[in-house]
C-alpha positions in Angstrom: -57.3 77.7 101.7 -59.8 80.3 100.5 -63.5 79.3 100.2 -64.8 80.2 96.8 -68.3 78.8 97.0 -70.8 77.2 99.4 -74.1 75.5 98.5 -76.3 72.7 99.9 -73.7 72.1 102.7 -70.9 71.7 100.1 -67.8 73.9 100.5 -65.6 74.6 97.5 -62.0 75.7 98.2 -58.7 76.3 96.4 -55.2 76.3 97.8 -52.7 79.0 96.9 -49.6 77.6 95.1 -51.2 74.2 94.8 -49.8 71.3 92.7 -51.0 70.7 89.1 -53.2 69.8 87.4 -55.7 72.6 88.0 -58.2 71.4 90.6 -60.4 72.4 93.5 -61.4 70.8 96.8 -65.0 70.1 97.6 -66.0 69.1 101.2 -69.4 67.7 102.3 -69.6 66.7 106.0 -66.5 64.6 106.7 -66.0 63.7 103.0 -63.7 65.5 100.6 -62.9 65.2 96.9 -60.3 66.8 94.6 -61.8 67.6 91.2 -59.8 68.2 88.0 -61.2 71.4 86.5 -60.5 70.5 82.9 -62.0 67.0 82.9 -64.4 67.4 85.9 -63.2 64.0 87.1 -62.3 63.0 90.7 -58.5 63.0 91.3 -58.7 61.8 94.9 -61.2 61.3 97.6 -64.9 60.7 97.5 -68.3 62.3 98.2 -71.7 60.8 98.5 -73.2 60.3 95.0 -75.8 63.1 95.2 -73.2 65.7 96.5 -70.7 64.5 93.9 -73.3 65.1 91.2 -74.0 68.6 92.5 -70.3 69.5 92.5 -69.8 68.3 88.9 -73.0 70.2 87.8 -71.7 73.4 89.5 -68.2 73.0 88.1 -69.5 72.5 84.6 -71.4 75.8 84.8 -68.3 77.6 86.1 -65.4 75.8 84.4 -63.8 78.9 82.7 -64.1 80.9 85.9 -62.6 78.1 87.9 -59.6 78.0 85.5 -59.2 81.7 85.9 -59.2 81.4 89.7 -56.7 78.5 89.5 -54.3 80.9 87.6 -54.8 83.5 90.3 -54.3 81.0 93.1 -51.0 79.8 91.6 -49.8 83.4 91.4 -51.0 84.2 95.0 -53.5 86.7 93.8 -56.8 87.3 95.7 -59.6 84.9 94.8 -63.3 86.0 94.4 -66.4 84.0 95.2 -68.3 82.1 92.5 -72.1 82.0 92.4 -73.5 78.9 94.1 -75.6 76.3 92.4 -79.2 77.3 92.7 
């Protein structure tokens, strides 16, 4: 599962050929969440509130880019990194 971004101890990844809807995985410590790219809502899992807020803020800034990466991941194309929250 390629890492597409890392900031404040949060790691953002996408699986190749993953199931719909378009989403990404965010990990912080031992916690993980799956985030729907279109709605920016949690599909599964849980992060501490501060980490969750940072993930949603980052995703909102990069929503179009995340959707483009999702399409690439489904088609097994190489994924590039996205700028971290800063």
